[in-house]
N, C-alpha and C positions, 0 to 999 in steps of 0.2 A: 506493500499498500504505499504510494507518493503522497506525502505530506507537504503541504507548500509552507513558506518560512511562516506565515501568520499562524498557521492552526500550530505549531511546534515549538508557543512559546507559551504556552498555559502553566509551564512546571514553575517558569521564572519570573512569569507578572506575578503570581501567586507567593512565590519567596519573596519577591519583592514587596507586595501588600500586605502579607504577615511582617516583614519587617518595618514596618510601617507603624502600624498598628496589628496588634494579637487578634489574630480570628480573624481578619479582616482577606485572609487568603485562602479560609476555609469559604466563606459566603462565595467568594469568586469561584470556588471551586464548585460551588451548590450544594454544598453541605452546611445548611444554614441553622440545623442543631448546635453541632459543633463547633460553629465559627461563633452563633452570641454566648453559647459555653465560656468560649475560651475569653471573648472578649467582654462579658459579665464580671466574669472571675479576677481576671489579669485587673481591669480597671478597680475593682473592690478592693483588690490585695492592695495596687500599688496606692488610691486615695487613702486610705486607711491605715497604710502602714507607715506612709511617706515623711509624717513627723515623727513617730520612733526613730526610723532610720536617720532622717539627718540627725536628731540628739544622739546617736550611739555612734557615728560615723564621726562628727565632732568631736564627741571625748574621746574617741580613740586617737584622733590626731593629735588632741591637747592634751588630753587627760587633765583635763579641769583651768579654769580660770579662777574660781571664788574661793580666796584662800579661807581657813578657817580663823576666827577672831573672837576675842574679847571684847565685849560691849557693856559698859558698865556692871562688872564682875560677872556675864554672864556669856558663857562660849555658843557663841554663833557659827555651827558649822558650815563649812565649804564644800565644795565638791570633792569626792573622795575617790581619786584617782585609778585604786585597783577594779573598783566596780563600774568606772566607765570604761576601762581595758575590757573588763568578762562582757559587758554590756556591747560594746562596740565591736569584738568580735562575733557575738551570736548574730548581730544586726549583719557582719560581711558575711557570714556564710548564709543565712535568708536569704542575702542580696543575692550571690554565688547561685544559691537554688532556684530563687526567681529567675537566675538570666540562664541556668540549664533549661528549666519550661521554656524558654523564650525563643530558646534556639530548637526546641524541639518540637515548638510550633510552626518555625519558618521551615522543620524538615518534613515535618505532615502535609504541608501546605504545598511543598514541591514534590513531595513525592505524589501525592494525589493529585498533581497538575500534571506530571508526567503519564499519569493512566488517560487522562483527557488527550495528551498529547500523541499517544498511541490510539485513540479511537476509543476509548475505554468512557467508564463512567466511573466519577468518584464513587466510592462507598457511602451510603448514608450511615447512620448514627448507631444504629442496632448493629451492623455488621462492622463498624468499626469497634464498639465496647465485647463482639465476639471475637474480634482480633488481637487485643487486649487479653481478653480470657483463657484463651486458647495458646495465642502465640508468644504472647508475652508474659505470661504468666508465672515464670521463673524472677523474673524483674519484676515484676509487681508484687512477689511475697518475699524478695531480700531486701526490698526498698525500705521498709522500718525497720531492720536489721541494720543497715547502714547510714540511717539518719540517727539510730542510737551511737554505733561506732564514732560516725563522726560527732558529736557534742559530746559524749563519755570519754571518747581518747585521744581525737582531735586535736578539740578546744582545749582540751588542760595542757598538751603539749605545747602548743602555740603559745598559749598564757605563758608556760613557764619561761621559754625561749625570750617572748617578750618582756615579762618581769626583769629577768636575769641583766637585759641591757639597759633597764631604766635605773636612773639616777636619782633616789630619792633625797640624799647628802648633802648635794653639790654645795649653796651656796653657805648654809648655815655649818655643816658640820666638818669644814675643813681643817686638815691638823695644823696650818697654820694661823687658826683662830683658837684652836683650844688650847695651844701652847704658849702662854705669856707669862 
């Protein structure tokens, strides 16, 4: 079957549409339910998590701006850099997981667009669910364990490496100030 150049562009166009907005490539491939689910869930995640992500990444970069102070004999707590470091690492991992889902969305749109390029029809929502249940079942079952290992093993290791290179004693506890 000979396809002209215009008919072979569904995969690339769907990938570009999904790169612009998550779920748009699925809508272009006439997978309306899947496209709306991708679009709705990604927008809900982005707009509900954005304030926390901004605070977490800022805390990871600065480790706090507000020092602890004593005002009228009362201690006013400032930023706690260890907690900000942990919160920032968790935020970074969640953002990386979101970017992985973003890449999966683009790949799915490209793959289904390529099916359309070959003259086929992109699978519907029920067929996609069956594919996830049967073809990708091992990955689906390993996903909770992988996320648990990520949060229980990888984050503490990265935290320990980052805390090892954080200098908490720099201006106030140098040898030259204590030897007088």
